[in-house]
C-alpha positions as CSV (number, residue, x, y, z in Angstrom):
1,T,88.2,126.4,83.1
2,V,89.4,125.2,86.7
3,Y,89.2,127.3,89.7
4,A,91.3,126.8,92.7
5,A,91.4,128.5,96.2
6,D,93.3,127.9,99.2
7,A,92.5,128.3,102.8
8,D,94.1,132.0,102.8
9,G,91.9,132.9,99.9
10,V,94.4,133.0,97.3
11,T,92.8,132.0,93.9
12,S,93.8,130.9,90.6
13,S,92.3,129.5,87.4
14,A,93.5,127.9,84.4
15,D,92.1,126.5,81.1
16,G,92.5,123.0,80.5
17,T,90.9,119.5,81.3
18,V,90.5,117.8,84.6
19,D,89.9,114.0,84.1
20,V,88.1,112.8,87.3
21,R,88.3,109.0,87.8
22,G,86.1,106.9,90.3
23,F,89.1,104.8,91.2
24,A,92.9,104.1,91.1
25,L,95.0,100.7,90.8
26,S,98.4,100.8,92.7
27,L,101.5,98.3,93.0
28,P,103.9,98.6,95.9
29,D,107.6,98.8,95.9
30,T,109.0,95.2,96.5
31,T,112.6,93.9,97.3
32,V,113.4,90.3,96.7
33,R,116.5,88.1,96.4
34,Q,117.7,86.7,93.2
35,G,115.7,83.9,91.7
36,A,112.9,84.1,94.3
37,T,109.2,83.7,93.6
38,F,106.9,86.1,95.3
39,E,103.6,87.8,95.1
40,I,102.8,91.5,94.5
41,P,99.5,92.7,95.5
42,V,97.2,95.0,93.2
43,W,95.6,97.5,95.5
44,A,92.3,99.4,94.5
45,T,90.8,102.3,96.0
46,S,87.3,102.0,97.1
47,L,85.0,100.3,94.6
48,A,82.0,101.1,96.8
49,G,79.1,102.2,95.1
50,L,80.6,101.4,91.6
51,N,78.9,98.0,90.9
52,V,82.2,96.7,89.6
53,T,81.5,93.3,88.1
54,S,84.2,93.1,85.2
55,G,87.5,94.7,84.3
56,S,90.8,94.5,83.0
57,F,94.2,96.3,83.4
58,E,97.6,96.1,82.2
59,I,101.2,95.7,83.9
60,A,104.3,96.9,82.1
61,Y,107.6,95.5,83.4
62,N,110.9,94.7,82.2
63,G,111.1,90.9,81.3
64,R,114.6,90.4,82.0
65,T,114.0,91.3,85.5
66,V,110.9,89.6,86.4
67,A,108.4,87.0,85.0
68,V,104.9,87.2,85.6
69,E,103.9,83.4,86.3
70,A,100.3,83.3,87.7
71,L,97.4,85.1,89.4
72,V,96.5,84.2,93.1
73,T,93.0,85.3,94.2
74,Q,92.8,83.6,97.6
75,G,92.0,86.3,100.1
76,T,91.7,89.0,97.5
77,L,88.6,91.0,96.1
78,L,88.6,88.5,93.1
79,D,88.5,85.4,95.3
80,G,85.8,83.2,94.0
81,T,86.3,84.2,90.4
82,S,88.6,83.1,87.6
83,P,90.5,86.0,86.4
84,Q,92.5,85.5,83.1
85,L,96.2,86.2,82.6
86,S,98.0,86.7,79.5
87,A,101.6,87.7,79.9
88,S,104.8,88.2,77.7
89,P,107.4,85.2,77.6
90,P,110.3,85.6,80.1
91,D,113.2,87.5,79.1
92,Q,111.5,90.1,76.9
93,V,112.7,93.7,77.8
94,G,108.9,95.4,77.1
95,G,107.0,92.7,79.3
96,R,103.5,92.9,79.6
97,A,100.9,91.4,81.6
98,R,97.0,91.7,80.9
99,V,94.6,90.6,83.6
100,A,90.8,90.4,82.9
101,F,88.0,89.3,85.3
102,A,84.3,88.8,85.5
103,A,82.4,88.4,88.8
104,S,78.7,87.1,89.3
105,S,78.2,89.9,91.9
106,P,79.7,93.4,92.5
107,L,83.1,93.2,94.2
108,S,83.3,94.7,97.8
109,G,84.8,98.1,98.3
110,D,87.2,96.9,100.9
111,V,90.5,98.8,100.6
112,S,92.2,96.6,103.2
113,V,92.0,93.6,100.8
114,P,94.0,93.5,97.5
115,L,92.2,93.5,94.3
116,V,94.5,90.4,93.2
117,R,97.9,89.3,93.7
118,V,100.2,88.6,91.0
119,R,102.8,85.6,91.3
120,V,106.1,86.7,89.7
121,R,109.6,85.1,89.5
122,A,112.7,87.4,89.8
123,A,115.7,87.2,87.8
124,D,119.0,85.7,88.7
125,A,120.8,89.1,88.0
126,V,120.8,91.9,90.6
127,T,118.7,94.4,88.8
128,S,115.5,96.3,89.1
129,T,112.3,97.5,87.2
130,A,109.6,99.7,87.2
131,L,105.8,98.2,87.4
132,T,103.5,100.4,85.5
133,L,99.7,99.8,85.5
134,G,97.8,101.0,82.4
135,D,94.7,100.4,80.6
136,V,92.5,100.3,83.6
137,L,88.8,99.4,82.7
138,F,86.2,98.3,84.8
139,N,82.5,97.4,83.7
140,Q,83.4,98.3,80.0
141,A,82.9,102.1,80.7
142,L,84.8,102.9,84.1
143,R,88.3,104.0,83.3
144,G,90.7,104.1,86.3
145,I,94.0,105.5,87.1
146,G,97.0,103.3,87.0
147,R,99.2,104.7,89.8
148,T,102.9,104.5,89.0
149,G,105.5,104.1,91.5
150,G,105.7,100.4,91.7
151,R,109.1,99.0,91.5
152,V,110.8,95.4,92.1
153,R,114.6,95.7,93.3
154,V,116.2,92.2,92.9
155,V,119.0,92.0,95.3
156,A,122.1,89.6,95.7
157,L,121.7,86.5,97.8
158,P,123.9,86.5,101.0
159,T,126.9,84.8,101.1
160,L,126.7,81.8,103.3
161,N,129.5,81.6,105.9
162,L,130.1,78.2,107.7
163,S,131.8,78.1,111.0
164,P,134.2,76.7,111.5
165,A,135.1,76.9,107.9
166,S,137.6,73.7,107.9
167,V,137.4,70.7,110.2
168,Q,138.6,67.0,110.3
169,V,136.5,64.4,111.6
170,L,137.0,60.7,112.2
171,A,134.3,58.4,111.2
172,G,131.5,58.3,113.8
173,E,132.4,61.3,115.4
174,T,129.9,64.3,115.7
175,V,131.0,68.0,114.9
176,A,128.9,71.1,115.6
177,L,128.8,73.4,112.5
178,S,126.9,76.7,112.1
179,A,125.7,78.8,109.4
180,P,125.1,82.2,111.0
181,T,124.1,84.0,107.9
182,A,121.6,81.5,106.7
183,V,118.0,82.3,106.0
184,G,116.0,79.3,107.1
185,S,117.2,75.8,107.4
186,V,120.2,74.5,106.4
187,T,120.7,70.9,104.7
188,W,124.1,69.4,105.5
189,T,125.7,66.5,103.3
190,A,129.4,65.0,103.4
191,A,131.1,63.6,100.5
192,D,133.8,60.8,100.9
């Protein structure tokens, strides 16, 4: 039986099961442009005192929206380890990526550093997918919670507007063109 009481002294009880876990993993919401390659951090609540030296978890997603390509460990709790990634082929609706790791010493409990980052490529279409963490198991016995709520939204590329839209130039002349809606640098070429 589970008992609860609030600050006003109101109490209640219920029969059932309370499943207490020592840690949880989570993924953030992410918005990216079509065709972009990006990294999604996998966050862990504090692992302090759990002496975590190995683990595995799974990420479920729509493979027509994103393709999981690699793991990035630099600057993460798994830095210095060689985690393994097994991911569904691209364009599979029920995409799954399984991550497994082993470390020679316990992972730090620092919650300001992600556990690992997953490199992902977005689809060329405007779409979205939920990211669901599951089957979270550390040290072959510590079951963790895979928090829900991570989502990838793929948005349309912006329209590249050139100004002026049309210009006539004689050989050897210089003309000033701009691309005010461009993101990053612009490469200019001319054809005969």
